[in-house]
C-alpha angles and dihedrals in degrees: 000000000000092000091051089050091053090050090059093042097054098032098231132097116276121173123248124222088255093059098039090083090053093059107107116222106232118220102246118252105202118205105151131059113238156240098020097161120026120192111235092184132097089228121043124184112229109230119243091016140077091238135110126214118213110176145330126227134181107251121165098170093101108075114256097008131096108182138049121200116197115212148160110238135188096245097215094048103056114139133163116296131196128212121233117191131201105221110197091316100324129094118243130213112277120263127203119255139213117225115211114192118206109240094221114075100129092228097298119143092238125053143170116273134175124218116204119206138188119226111220119240116274091019119132093198117205102160137021139197134179127236131197091221134030093253135111094215096097099037096097092066096045124106112232122217122209121250112236134196092044113163112259136169091243108097097182093106093057095068101086117106100183132025124180117210115206114181137206111359105191146155117026096317105166107163090143101161096049090045092053092045091049095050093045089048089053090049089055089049092057103263112155102192141012118206116203128185106211126197095159142322143174123296098252094045090050089056091051093047091052090052092050091046093052089052091050099235092107123050109203118206114191109231110187094169091145090069091066107027142020098253119202122239089212140054102238120071096203092052104034107023124201134115102277138029116264099332091309097306094157093051094049093049090054092044090052093052092054092042087056099037099099098034109039132060094206135016123205115210110200144126126269093257097048131091120196097216128191113217101191099037135054093228142019096247092061091047093050092048089053093048092049092048091054090060105030095161097047124082107217114195094177137034111194117213124199117242113230119187123217106196110230093212092072117073131196103259101230091053086212091154096045092113118194094214090061094051094097094045111100116239146039124318100220093193088071095059113075103148116102131197120225108245115269109253092215098045113031112153122188131206124212149238107197139183098233096210089062096050127088102167133004140191126197100273102017143024118257099197123012142154100223142045131274129239127198107219112220113245090236088066101038139352139165119261103212115177108192142108113322118270094196095048096177094063119104121215090256088065094054129089120251110234120174098169092127090058090066087073100039097107091063099025098059098052090043091054090047090053097052093044091050092047090055092048093246101116124082118219114281 
């Protein structure tokens, strides 16, 4: 029914689930050598439209379709699109597509949309592009994007247990110390990789990111969205204006899930200043194994984690972790902030741990389309440590909860942070 609803909304024919099976896969009739021009960018303008293409992934979970293209579309200018595949160097016949808008766009003119494509029979598809008409006339000028998550015999990419997705780093953000502490905390908790979409950041943080990238713990995805649109620095169109929500946060979260789908068991979706922290286990893998064992017959696609704010204006009195060698490193020392707000009953956002293979579309605090069930993780088992400005600004420190969970890891955390800061040239001599 949702596809029929979209057909009415956009005023052009989109196929329903009932007719997908009736679409006949045409045997491709190659006539053009391809790909002539391959996009090497993370954002690719689609010719003759106002849309941007981000990436293409194999995805055969939607009946009759093989391929999902993630894009950023002008929501009031969506017309029919046709898929053109490059089959081992030769162009196939075009196939019709289904366009699936994401329901969360927060009122901005541009939003995330998925385009589903069929791959013709006997086509070993390597690249894809989209056309505004079922014709080969304009293919020579199109930029092709590579198809990812193709099945291979190499299983190396399937060995990650935990991937953290951090979206849309922008402006002159330079919270170096908190960033290093957060990443090293995640390393101690068993995270294998952190994916970051970077538009811009401060000089010192850029040095740290390069160091992490060279090591392989951080995967940096360039995200020059400001070259193509006027991205908003906020989440609400009426309040903040701009073309696109929060520098494309929704698009990057979805892109990260598909990027991680074939290589990571779980994906954590959280902000750069948040740590999803287990409180009864030493690492996240043990916690997730326990949660799964408690519900062996239920397929959970999403585990929702409560967000708990630790106001940065209140410091631990003894200042035992106010280390002199960190004094010239920009940013917040999260070990000094141990006072936690109770969650606001009227505004209580969650962040998520997901099984990527059970996710189709996500927003920031909830999944939009998924194949499993959701589970709210009790705060006694896991909660988010979020050191930032206070949300409940009227509270005094006496009204907050003392929470020293980070201190349980300080013996390993502090020297690890020292090491990465020193490696990046950001730590003065002791």
